[in-house]
Phi, psi and omega in degrees: 000315182295335180292338182271356181296316179239124176249139184244129178232126177280132177230176179292342179272330184158215179259125180257123182258144171226151186239148178299133184303326184273355184283139176278167179299319181299321179293319178296312181298318180294320179295317177297318179302316180295319179296318180293319181291332181286348179070031180303145184292348175298320189261072175280146181303137179088358180285143176275127179245128181252126178245146181296141185282329191262013183269315184241166176288164183303318181294326179288321176297320178299321180294321177293321178298318178296322179298313179295319180298325179298335179256015174078021180256156179258117184250131178227150171277143186270128176283142182301327184274002185288332182296311178300323180297321181297320181291325178295325179291322188283334184300312180295331184293338181276350181273160182287354185287336187298168178302147181236030182296332183293339180271000183233034184297327183294322181288337184270351185305315184293341182284153176274341179211138173259126182251126179245115185262044174195169179289140175267125183263167180306132180097346179270150182221138170248125179226117184205157175275354181269181168279164184228134172241122178247118175264076185163191180266161171243104187281162176305137182093346175272154182226143170233121177238109188235143175287332178255215181268169182230128177237120182245114178272068183169204182261133179254115175236007180260200177263128180232132181227106177263155181060037188298340181256023172106005181279100182282355177270354179293159180214170180231130178236140174210150175298322175223111187259097180225057187284156171288331176204140179230132180227143170226124186054238182257014181257147177237130179269149175259124180292150176293161181298322179247114180262118181237151176289132176265144180289341181248157175295157180231152181233130176251129179210170180268125175224129179053041174079012177216161179278126180242134178249125182221149179290149179221167171260130180297138174257161177296324182277157178251188184293000000 
């Protein structure tokens, strides 16, 4: 019975939680605490967790957010209109038309940079030992895993991992940096509670053993 108090569903945005209608807040919080303490593979550090907005009061939602943050997770309340948007993103990804760089990593190895001239949609992945330049957006559910640095000429809302093979000097630049998860080498950054678009491009890099995000002025040259 207690296993049904909290249900977990994986989506292109992250983990979507739903709660048993008859469960009290205390039962939900206790059940989540046990799941987090058990180290279940659902709750990897840096994962985005979505909780329904209309189930608990604001103070109770804040308490759940603090609980997830203590375990290195990013907690957001889910907007009612987010589901239809997610389905619109996923429909084109199922067609044969999307970018196919993820199926050609071996051919791209000798290059110093992989250039993607379109938006990456949910479900698409770029994986290469080179640096990556994206002339477009990185939508929720898309992933870039690069051995070098990553430059996104657009908005980043997906998962981005620079220096994936241990290069701690790698960095990530985007016109609007709002990822569901950001990694550099073996470090994972925690997104702020409120993600807002910045008018300037931003750069994420490792400083003093942690990932720091700071505004920058775009240069003509890329990585």
